[in-house]
C-alpha positions as CSV (number, residue, x, y, z in Angstrom):
1,M,0.0,0.0,0.0
2,K,1.4,3.4,-1.0
3,L,-0.2,6.4,0.7
4,F,0.2,10.1,1.0
5,N,0.5,10.6,4.7
6,E,0.6,14.2,5.2
7,F,0.7,17.6,3.3
8,S,1.3,21.0,4.8
9,E,2.1,24.4,3.3
10,N,3.4,27.7,4.9
11,E,5.1,30.9,3.8
12,E,8.4,28.9,3.5
13,G,7.2,26.2,1.2
14,A,5.3,22.9,1.3
15,K,5.9,19.4,2.7
16,L,4.6,16.1,1.5
17,E,5.1,12.9,3.6
18,V,4.4,9.4,2.2
19,Y,3.9,6.1,4.0
20,C,4.2,2.7,2.3
21,C,3.4,-0.7,4.1
22,A,2.7,-4.4,3.3
23,L,5.2,-4.2,0.5
24,N,6.4,-7.2,-1.5
25,V,9.9,-8.5,-1.5
26,G,12.1,-6.1,-3.5
27,E,9.6,-3.3,-3.4
28,V,11.2,-1.4,-0.6
29,E,14.5,-1.1,-2.5
30,K,12.7,0.1,-5.6
31,L,10.6,2.8,-3.7
32,I,13.7,4.0,-1.8
33,S,15.5,4.5,-5.1
34,M,12.5,6.3,-6.8
35,L,11.7,8.5,-3.7
36,E,15.3,9.5,-3.3
37,E,15.6,10.4,-7.1
38,K,12.6,12.7,-6.4
39,G,14.3,14.4,-3.5
40,F,12.6,12.7,-0.6
41,E,14.4,12.2,2.7
42,L,13.9,8.8,4.2
43,I,12.4,8.8,7.8
44,F,11.9,5.2,8.5
45,V,12.6,2.0,6.6
46,D,12.2,-1.6,7.6
47,A,11.6,-5.0,5.7
48,D,8.2,-4.1,4.3
49,S,7.5,-0.5,5.0
50,L,8.9,3.0,4.8
51,T,8.2,6.7,5.6
52,A,9.7,9.6,3.6
53,K,9.1,13.4,3.3
54,K,9.9,16.0,0.7
55,E,10.0,19.7,1.4
56,G,10.3,22.5,-1.1
57,E,8.3,25.1,-3.3
58,Y,4.6,24.3,-3.5
59,K,4.7,23.8,-7.3
60,E,7.5,21.3,-7.0
61,I,5.7,19.4,-4.3
62,M,2.6,19.3,-6.5
63,K,4.5,18.1,-9.5
64,V,6.0,15.3,-7.5
65,K,2.5,14.4,-5.9
66,K,1.1,14.1,-9.5
67,E,4.1,11.8,-10.4
68,L,3.5,9.6,-7.4
69,E,-0.3,9.3,-8.3
70,K,0.8,7.7,-11.5
71,E,2.8,5.2,-9.3
72,D,-0.5,4.4,-7.4
73,F,0.0,6.5,-4.4
74,R,-3.3,7.6,-2.9
75,W,-4.7,9.3,0.3
76,S,-5.8,6.9,2.9
77,L,-9.4,5.6,2.6
78,E,-10.4,7.4,5.8
79,K,-9.5,10.8,4.3
80,G,-11.1,10.2,1.0
81,K,-10.1,12.5,-1.9
82,S,-7.3,14.9,-1.6
83,K,-8.4,18.5,-0.4
84,I,-5.2,20.1,-1.7
85,S,-6.0,22.9,-4.1
86,E,-4.1,23.2,-7.3
87,K,-2.7,26.7,-7.5
């Protein structure tokens, strides 16, 4: 499962945090590589899960969010659809 965990924005920029769990063998390494290429900082990694965050300008964070949506990242079911407005 690949989830957007948190989004925040302030005058200094924006932050996007992702959480991935119940990953198959080999998926953790692939996700680490992909997320690091996109400028994410790894917060937590174990055998089948990881948490990572990216901070930067709002437009860059939104661009990365759209790229991750193409890789099946979603907001958790409890949160429903994303409430992030496109600027």
